[in-house]
C-alpha positions in Angstrom: -30.1 57.4 -31.5 -28.1 54.9 -29.5 -25.7 52.8 -31.6 -24.9 50.2 -29.0 -26.8 48.6 -26.1 -26.1 45.8 -23.7 -27.3 42.4 -24.8 -30.4 41.4 -22.8 -29.1 38.0 -21.8 -25.7 39.4 -20.7 -26.0 40.4 -17.0 -24.9 43.9 -16.1 -22.1 43.3 -13.5 -18.3 43.7 -13.3 -16.2 40.8 -14.7 -13.8 38.7 -12.7 -11.8 37.8 -15.8 -8.2 39.2 -16.1 -7.8 42.4 -18.2 -7.6 41.5 -21.9 -9.1 38.0 -21.5 -11.3 37.0 -24.4 -13.8 34.9 -22.3 -15.9 38.0 -22.0 -16.3 38.4 -25.8 -17.3 34.7 -26.0 -19.9 35.2 -23.3 -21.3 38.2 -25.2 -21.6 36.2 -28.5 -23.5 33.4 -26.7 -25.8 36.0 -25.2 -26.4 37.8 -28.5 -27.3 34.5 -30.2 -29.6 33.5 -27.4 -31.3 36.9 -27.8 -31.6 36.6 -31.6 -33.1 33.1 -31.2 -35.5 34.4 -28.5 -34.3 31.5 -26.4 -33.5 33.3 -23.1 -36.2 31.4 -21.2 -35.5 28.2 -23.0 -31.7 27.8 -22.5 -29.7 25.8 -20.0 -26.0 26.2 -19.6 -23.6 23.8 -17.9 -20.5 25.3 -16.4 -17.7 23.2 -14.8 -14.6 24.0 -12.9 -12.0 26.4 -14.3 -12.2 30.0 -15.7 -15.5 29.0 -17.3 -17.1 28.3 -14.0 -18.8 31.7 -13.5 -20.7 31.6 -16.8 -23.9 31.5 -14.8 -22.9 34.8 -13.2 -22.8 36.6 -16.5 -25.6 34.9 -18.5 -29.2 35.4 -17.5 -30.2 31.8 -18.2 -30.9 28.6 -16.3 -27.6 27.0 -15.4 -26.2 23.9 -13.8 -22.7 23.6 -12.2 -20.7 20.5 -13.0 -17.6 18.8 -11.5 -14.3 19.3 -13.3 -14.6 17.6 -16.7 -18.1 16.3 -16.2 -20.0 19.0 -18.1 -20.8 16.8 -21.2 -22.2 14.1 -18.9 -24.3 16.6 -17.0 -25.4 18.2 -20.3 -26.4 14.8 -21.6 -28.7 14.3 -18.6 -30.2 17.8 -18.8 -30.9 17.5 -22.6 -32.4 14.0 -22.2 -34.6 15.2 -19.4 -35.6 18.4 -21.2 -35.2 17.7 -25.0 -37.1 20.9 -25.8 -34.4 23.1 -24.2 -31.4 24.6 -25.8 -28.5 23.1 -23.8 -24.8 23.9 -24.0 -21.7 23.2 -22.0 -19.1 25.9 -21.6 -15.6 24.5 -20.9 -11.9 25.2 -20.9 -9.4 23.2 -22.9 -8.1 21.4 -19.9 -11.6 20.6 -18.7 -12.6 19.3 -22.1 -9.5 17.6 -23.2 -7.8 16.3 -20.0 -10.0 15.3 -17.1 -13.2 15.4 -19.3 -11.9 13.7 -22.4 -13.9 10.5 -21.9 -17.2 12.4 -21.2 -16.8 14.6 -24.3 -15.9 11.8 -26.7 -18.6 9.4 -25.5 -21.3 12.2 -25.6 -20.1 12.8 -29.2 -20.1 9.2 -30.3 -23.6 8.8 -28.9 -24.7 11.8 -30.9 -26.1 13.6 -27.8 -28.1 16.5 -29.1 -26.4 19.4 -27.2 -23.7 21.9 -28.0 -20.2 21.9 -26.5 -18.4 25.2 -26.5 -14.8 25.2 -25.2 -12.2 27.9 -25.0 -8.7 27.0 -26.0 -6.0 29.3 -24.6 -3.3 26.6 -24.7 -2.7 26.7 -21.0 -4.3 26.0 -17.6 -5.6 29.4 -16.7 -7.3 29.2 -13.3 -4.7 26.9 -11.6 -1.6 29.0 -12.4 -0.4 28.5 -16.0 0.6 24.8 -16.3 0.9 22.9 -19.5 -2.5 21.9 -20.9 -3.5 19.3 -23.5 -3.5 22.1 -26.1 -0.1 23.7 -25.1 1.9 23.9 -28.4 5.3 22.4 -29.1 8.0 24.7 -27.7 5.5 26.8 -25.7 6.7 27.8 -22.3 4.4 27.3 -19.3 4.9 27.0 -15.5 5.5 23.2 -15.9 7.4 23.5 -19.3 9.8 26.5 -18.6 12.0 25.5 -21.5 9.0 24.9 -23.8 6.9 21.8 -24.4 9.1 19.0 -25.5 7.1 16.5 -27.6 9.6 13.7 -27.0 8.8 14.0 -23.3 5.2 15.4 -23.1 3.8 14.3 -26.4 1.8 16.4 -28.8 -1.1 18.7 -28.3 -4.7 17.5 -28.9 -6.4 19.0 -31.9 -9.9 18.7 -30.7 -12.1 19.5 -33.7 -10.0 17.4 -36.0 -10.5 14.5 -33.6 -14.2 15.1 -33.1 -14.8 15.4 -36.8 -14.0 11.7 -37.2 -16.8 10.7 -34.8 -20.1 9.5 -36.4 -22.3 11.2 -33.9 -21.0 14.7 -34.5 -23.1 17.0 -36.6 -20.8 20.0 -36.4 -17.1 20.4 -35.5 -15.7 23.9 -36.0 -12.9 26.0 -34.7 -13.2 29.8 -34.4 -11.3 32.7 -32.8 -12.3 35.9 -31.1 -9.1 37.9 -31.4 -10.3 40.5 -34.0 -13.5 41.8 -35.5 -13.5 39.5 -38.5 -13.1 36.4 -36.4 -15.6 37.6 -33.8 -18.2 37.7 -36.5 -17.3 34.2 -37.7 -17.5 32.9 -34.1 -20.9 34.3 -33.6 -22.2 32.8 -36.8 -20.7 29.4 -35.8 -22.3 29.5 -32.3 -25.7 30.3 -33.9 -25.3 27.6 -36.4 -24.5 25.1 -33.7 -27.5 26.1 -31.6 -29.8 25.8 -34.7 -28.4 22.4 -35.5 -29.2 21.3 -32.0 -32.7 22.7 -32.1 -33.3 20.7 -35.3 -32.2 17.6 -33.5 -29.3 16.8 -35.8 -26.7 15.6 -33.3 -23.7 16.7 -31.2 -22.1 20.0 -32.1 -18.7 21.3 -30.8 -17.3 24.8 -31.2 -13.6 25.4 -30.2 -12.9 29.1 -29.5 -9.2 30.2 -29.7 -8.5 32.7 -26.9 -5.6 34.3 -25.1 -4.4 34.2 -21.4 -2.4 37.4 -20.9 -1.8 36.7 -17.2 -0.4 33.2 -17.5 1.3 33.9 -20.8 3.1 36.8 -19.1 2.1 39.3 -21.7 0.1 42.5 -22.1 -3.4 42.1 -23.6 -2.3 43.4 -27.0 0.9 41.3 -27.1 -1.1 38.2 -26.2 -3.6 38.8 -29.1 -0.6 39.2 -31.5 0.9 36.0 -30.1 -2.4 34.2 -30.6 -2.5 35.4 -34.2 1.1 34.6 -35.0 1.4 31.2 -33.2 -2.0 29.7 -32.4 -3.7 30.3 -35.7 -1.1 28.5 -37.8 -1.2 25.5 -35.5 -4.9 25.5 -34.8 -6.5 26.7 -38.1 -10.0 28.0 -37.9 -12.8 26.5 -40.1 -15.5 23.9 -40.3 -14.1 20.4 -40.0 -17.4 18.6 -40.2 -21.0 19.6 -40.8 -24.0 17.5 -41.5 -27.0 15.9 -39.7 -26.4 12.5 -38.2 -30.1 11.9 -37.6 
């Protein structure tokens, strides 16, 4: 008897992600939830620029590409045009919290009924490892070789804490995918967010803590350990807001 099989919504093709990157696990969780909800033919994903851009390459769903940072605006249009569809954006931390901050915040404050999933690896991944809005104090990047200096560069954005204060948000939750326990929690969070959307309760946002072995300059295992020891204390997982706004 087989004990494991490929998730139906996850396309059977090689990944372009760097070895050890946790984007692939997040893709699988989304695919598993779509399968469990029997929503494969009813789901539309919005994928902008960055490491998240090839989501349509791995998930067998309808998909729309968006300009850098504009996924929440595009998802708004998609959901309003097709309110019966399960709609989600899949973004990086730079896309969500730098060039796309206005789109995300205003979609949330309007209570747009879609789900935003964004991966926080505390760095710009696709463009070479520069400081991102989520780069932590003291963290070294290509543009902060001596560590992020808050006196010069300010403090990181803590997204779900910020979104939890917005009236139109029905769910704001941070999860991680660095070990089995947290993977299970992340899957449950994604499913809850999708179900909240399908009940028409408002905007939901899931932040997923992840690694970036290549730009962190670490092995895969060392990067997971670094995430656990450094990111989790600064970006604690948990539900920061939950409740229908409708």
